[in-house]
C-alpha positions as CSV (number, residue, x, y, z in Angstrom):
1,M,-0.1,-0.1,0.1
2,F,1.2,3.4,-1.0
3,T,1.5,6.3,1.6
4,V,2.5,10.1,1.3
5,E,3.5,11.6,4.5
6,H,4.7,15.4,4.8
7,I,7.4,15.5,7.6
8,K,8.0,18.8,9.1
9,E,10.8,18.8,11.7
10,N,13.0,21.8,12.7
11,S,13.7,23.5,9.5
12,A,13.0,20.3,7.3
13,S,10.2,19.8,5.0
14,V,10.2,16.5,3.4
15,L,7.7,14.3,1.6
16,E,8.0,10.5,2.3
17,I,6.4,8.1,-0.3
18,R,6.2,4.6,0.9
19,N,5.2,1.2,-0.2
20,A,6.3,-0.9,2.8
21,D,5.1,-4.2,1.1
22,K,7.3,-3.7,-1.9
23,A,10.2,-2.1,0.0
24,L,9.8,1.2,-1.8
25,L,10.8,4.7,-0.3
26,A,11.4,8.1,-2.1
27,L,12.2,11.2,0.0
28,V,11.7,14.5,-1.7
29,N,13.2,17.7,-0.1
30,L,10.6,20.6,-0.5
31,K,13.1,23.3,0.8
32,S,15.9,22.4,-1.6
33,G,14.4,22.8,-4.9
34,G,12.1,19.6,-4.6
35,S,15.2,17.2,-5.0
36,L,14.9,13.5,-4.6
37,D,17.0,12.9,-1.6
38,V,16.5,9.2,-1.4
39,L,15.2,6.4,-3.8
40,E,14.8,2.7,-2.9
41,L,13.1,0.5,-5.4
42,E,12.4,-3.1,-4.5
43,G,14.6,-2.9,-1.6
44,A,17.6,-1.5,-3.6
45,K,19.2,1.8,-2.8
46,I,19.4,3.6,-6.0
47,I,19.8,7.3,-4.8
48,S,21.0,8.7,-1.5
49,N,22.2,12.1,-0.4
50,E,23.9,10.7,2.7
51,G,27.1,12.2,1.7
52,A,25.7,15.7,1.2
53,L,27.1,15.9,-2.3
54,P,26.6,19.3,-4.0
55,F,23.3,19.8,-6.0
56,A,22.3,16.1,-5.4
57,S,19.1,15.3,-7.3
58,S,18.5,18.9,-8.2
59,V,16.5,20.0,-11.1
60,L,18.5,22.4,-13.1
61,F,16.8,25.3,-14.6
62,P,16.9,28.0,-16.5
63,F,20.3,26.4,-17.3
64,A,22.2,23.1,-16.7
65,N,25.8,23.0,-15.8
66,R,27.7,26.3,-16.3
67,I,27.5,29.6,-18.0
68,A,31.0,31.0,-18.8
69,K,31.8,33.9,-16.4
70,G,27.9,34.1,-15.7
71,Q,27.5,36.3,-18.8
72,Y,25.2,35.9,-21.8
73,T,23.4,38.1,-24.3
74,F,19.6,37.4,-25.2
75,E,17.7,39.5,-27.6
76,G,20.4,42.4,-27.7
77,Q,20.6,42.6,-23.9
78,T,23.7,41.4,-22.0
79,Y,23.1,39.9,-18.4
80,Q,25.4,38.9,-15.5
81,L,24.4,35.9,-13.3
82,K,25.8,35.4,-9.9
83,K,28.7,33.1,-9.9
84,G,28.7,29.8,-7.9
85,E,30.4,29.1,-4.6
86,V,31.5,25.7,-5.8
87,D,32.7,27.3,-9.1
88,P,33.7,31.1,-8.7
89,N,34.5,31.5,-12.4
90,N,30.9,30.6,-13.7
91,A,27.3,30.6,-12.9
92,I,26.4,27.0,-12.3
93,H,23.3,24.8,-12.4
94,G,20.4,27.3,-12.7
95,L,18.3,29.2,-10.2
96,I,15.9,26.7,-8.5
97,Y,17.9,24.1,-6.7
98,D,17.6,26.1,-3.4
99,K,14.0,27.2,-3.9
100,E,11.2,26.0,-1.6
101,F,8.4,24.0,-3.4
102,E,4.9,23.9,-2.2
103,V,2.7,20.6,-2.6
104,V,-0.2,21.5,-5.0
105,N,-1.6,17.9,-5.5
106,Q,-1.1,14.2,-4.5
107,E,-2.8,11.2,-5.3
108,V,-2.5,7.4,-4.1
109,T,-3.8,4.5,-5.8
110,S,-3.0,0.8,-5.5
111,E,-0.4,0.8,-8.0
112,K,1.4,4.3,-7.7
113,A,1.8,7.6,-5.6
114,T,1.9,10.9,-7.5
115,V,2.7,14.2,-6.0
116,T,3.0,17.6,-7.7
117,M,4.7,20.5,-6.2
118,R,5.3,24.1,-7.5
119,C,7.4,27.2,-7.0
120,E,7.0,30.5,-8.8
121,Q,9.2,33.3,-9.5
122,A,7.1,36.4,-9.7
123,A,9.8,39.0,-9.3
124,P,13.1,39.5,-11.4
125,Q,16.2,37.9,-10.3
126,E,19.9,38.9,-10.6
127,G,20.9,38.0,-14.2
128,F,17.7,36.4,-15.2
129,P,14.9,39.0,-14.8
130,F,12.2,36.7,-16.4
131,L,9.2,35.4,-14.7
132,Y,8.4,31.7,-14.5
133,S,6.7,28.8,-12.5
134,V,8.0,25.4,-12.3
135,E,6.0,22.3,-11.4
136,L,7.6,18.9,-10.4
137,T,5.5,15.8,-10.4
138,Y,6.9,12.6,-8.9
139,A,5.0,9.6,-9.8
140,V,6.3,6.4,-8.1
141,S,5.5,2.8,-8.5
142,N,7.1,-0.3,-7.0
143,S,9.9,-0.4,-9.7
144,E,10.1,3.0,-11.2
145,L,9.9,6.5,-10.6
146,T,9.1,9.3,-13.1
147,L,9.8,12.9,-12.7
148,T,7.9,15.4,-14.9
149,V,9.0,19.0,-15.2
150,D,6.6,21.6,-16.4
151,V,7.9,25.1,-16.9
152,E,5.5,28.2,-17.7
153,N,6.5,31.5,-18.8
154,I,4.2,33.7,-16.4
155,G,5.8,37.0,-17.7
156,N,5.5,39.2,-20.8
157,Q,9.1,38.5,-22.1
158,S,10.5,35.5,-23.6
159,F,13.3,33.8,-22.0
160,P,16.0,31.3,-22.9
161,F,16.4,28.0,-21.2
162,T,17.6,24.4,-20.8
163,L,16.8,21.8,-18.3
164,G,18.8,19.3,-16.4
165,W,18.6,16.8,-13.5
166,H,21.6,15.9,-11.3
167,P,20.9,12.5,-9.4
168,Y,23.9,10.6,-7.9
169,F,23.3,6.8,-8.2
170,E,24.7,4.7,-5.4
171,S,27.2,1.9,-6.0
172,K,29.0,-0.3,-3.4
173,N,31.6,-1.2,-6.1
174,L,31.9,1.4,-8.7
175,W,34.9,-0.6,-10.3
176,E,32.5,-3.2,-11.2
177,S,29.6,-0.9,-12.3
178,H,28.8,-0.2,-15.9
179,L,27.4,2.5,-17.9
180,I,25.2,1.7,-20.7
181,M,24.8,4.3,-23.5
182,D,24.8,5.0,-27.2
183,C,27.6,7.4,-27.4
184,K,28.0,9.7,-30.5
185,G,30.8,11.8,-29.1
186,K,31.5,14.2,-26.3
187,L,32.3,17.9,-25.7
188,K,35.9,19.0,-25.4
189,V,36.1,21.5,-22.6
190,D,38.6,24.3,-21.6
191,E,40.3,24.7,-18.3
192,F,37.1,26.3,-16.9
193,M,35.1,23.3,-17.9
194,I,33.4,25.1,-20.8
195,P,32.6,23.4,-24.0
196,V,35.0,24.6,-27.0
197,E,34.3,21.8,-29.7
198,K,32.7,18.4,-30.4
199,E,34.9,15.5,-30.3
200,A,34.6,12.2,-31.9
201,L,34.5,9.4,-29.5
202,Q,33.9,5.6,-29.9
203,L,33.0,3.8,-26.5
204,P,31.6,0.3,-25.9
205,S,27.9,0.1,-25.5
206,E,28.5,-1.2,-22.0
207,L,31.2,0.8,-20.3
208,Q,32.9,-0.7,-17.2
209,I,33.8,2.2,-14.8
210,G,36.7,0.7,-13.3
211,E,39.3,3.4,-12.3
212,Q,38.0,6.1,-14.8
213,Q,37.3,9.5,-13.5
214,F,34.6,11.3,-15.3
215,D,33.4,14.9,-15.7
216,D,32.2,14.9,-19.2
217,C,29.2,15.6,-21.4
218,F,28.4,12.9,-23.9
219,L,26.4,13.3,-27.1
220,L,23.8,10.5,-27.2
221,G,22.0,8.8,-29.9
222,D,19.3,6.7,-28.1
223,T,17.5,8.6,-25.2
224,T,17.9,5.6,-22.9
225,V,20.8,5.0,-20.7
226,G,21.5,2.1,-18.5
227,F,23.6,1.9,-15.1
228,K,24.4,-1.6,-13.7
229,T,25.9,-2.1,-10.3
230,P,26.5,-5.3,-8.3
231,D,23.1,-4.5,-6.6
232,Y,20.9,-3.3,-9.3
233,H,20.4,-2.4,-13.0
234,I,18.3,0.6,-14.1
235,A,17.3,2.3,-17.2
236,I,17.1,5.9,-17.4
237,A,14.9,7.5,-20.1
238,T,13.7,10.9,-21.1
239,T,11.1,12.4,-23.5
240,S,13.3,15.4,-24.5
241,K,14.3,15.5,-28.0
242,E,17.4,17.5,-27.1
243,N,19.7,14.8,-25.3
244,Y,23.0,15.3,-23.7
245,L,24.4,13.3,-20.7
246,Q,26.8,14.8,-18.1
247,V,28.6,12.1,-16.1
248,Y,30.7,12.7,-13.0
249,T,32.4,10.6,-10.5
250,P,32.6,12.4,-7.1
251,P,35.4,12.0,-4.6
252,G,34.9,8.8,-2.5
253,R,33.5,7.0,-5.6
254,K,30.6,5.8,-3.6
255,S,28.2,7.0,-6.5
256,M,28.1,8.4,-9.9
257,A,26.2,11.5,-11.3
258,I,24.3,10.5,-14.4
259,E,22.7,13.8,-15.5
260,P,20.3,14.0,-18.4
261,Q,20.3,17.5,-19.8
262,T,18.6,19.3,-22.8
263,G,21.6,21.5,-23.4
264,P,25.1,21.2,-22.2
265,A,27.3,24.0,-20.2
266,N,27.3,27.5,-21.7
267,S,24.2,26.9,-23.9
268,F,23.1,30.5,-23.2
269,N,26.1,31.5,-25.4
270,S,26.7,28.5,-27.6
271,A,22.9,27.9,-28.4
272,M,23.5,24.1,-28.1
273,G,20.2,22.8,-27.1
274,L,19.0,26.2,-26.3
275,Q,15.1,26.7,-26.2
276,V,13.0,29.9,-26.0
277,L,9.8,30.1,-24.0
278,Q,7.4,32.7,-25.2
279,P,5.0,34.5,-22.8
280,Q,2.3,32.3,-21.3
281,E,3.7,29.3,-23.2
282,R,4.6,25.8,-21.4
283,Y,7.1,23.4,-21.8
284,N,7.4,20.1,-20.2
285,L,9.4,16.8,-20.1
286,S,9.8,13.7,-18.2
287,W,12.7,11.6,-16.7
288,N,12.2,8.0,-15.9
289,I,14.1,5.5,-13.7
290,Q,13.1,1.9,-14.0
291,K,14.7,-0.9,-12.0
292,I,14.9,-3.8,-14.5
293,G,17.2,-6.0,-12.5
């Protein structure tokens, strides 16, 4: 049986989604951008933020990854975004990862639990004076989770955007874990992690992580990516037509960030994957994690 409980303790505000019969657990942090702090499917720990890794499971909007020097020009106007604490050279990972979300709807059936939460930016922000709302919908069943992101332009000016997601996937043995993807190349970056050109790259369809250290953006053919560890095997899929994948191995090597993105770093300047949302228009996509073994 599925249950949804809103836990408020001290300054925390967390949604707990459970199905005790099927060993399912999802914890969503409403005060940290609606991020998914924990995901357990059929008893396997898939996602955890126990190590307090930066931007863990954050939804990245209006840009994913970095904007060079925090500067960009849109429709003839130049803007300066605030640079990041973890990267003082660039703006990083958008503007909603630390926003508080409010639950606006929840439904529980015998097959799944669905919760929708919302935040609204009704006043101009530094470097991005455009108005928007973002709704996140988590739909959780026994063996999978779908996150749907719905963005609406609530202002009277069009704005540029890309979207990304920053989950860290647990592995008790990263050496013996494998990344499964249809790699068509990757982006070569400069010393500030800003893409400078596309680079041809051939990788095996099932890549053993081994000792490799990643902080790379791959260009994909197929929109589904797999991750196989000694404890579980998952497929990560997206509905987006723009399809980039950032992969990062953090210190400690107890997890791997596998980050689907609609555009790579510096998209506001390179226009790679960049989209424009007109006033009163909406855009949505879904990311799905399915346990297949």
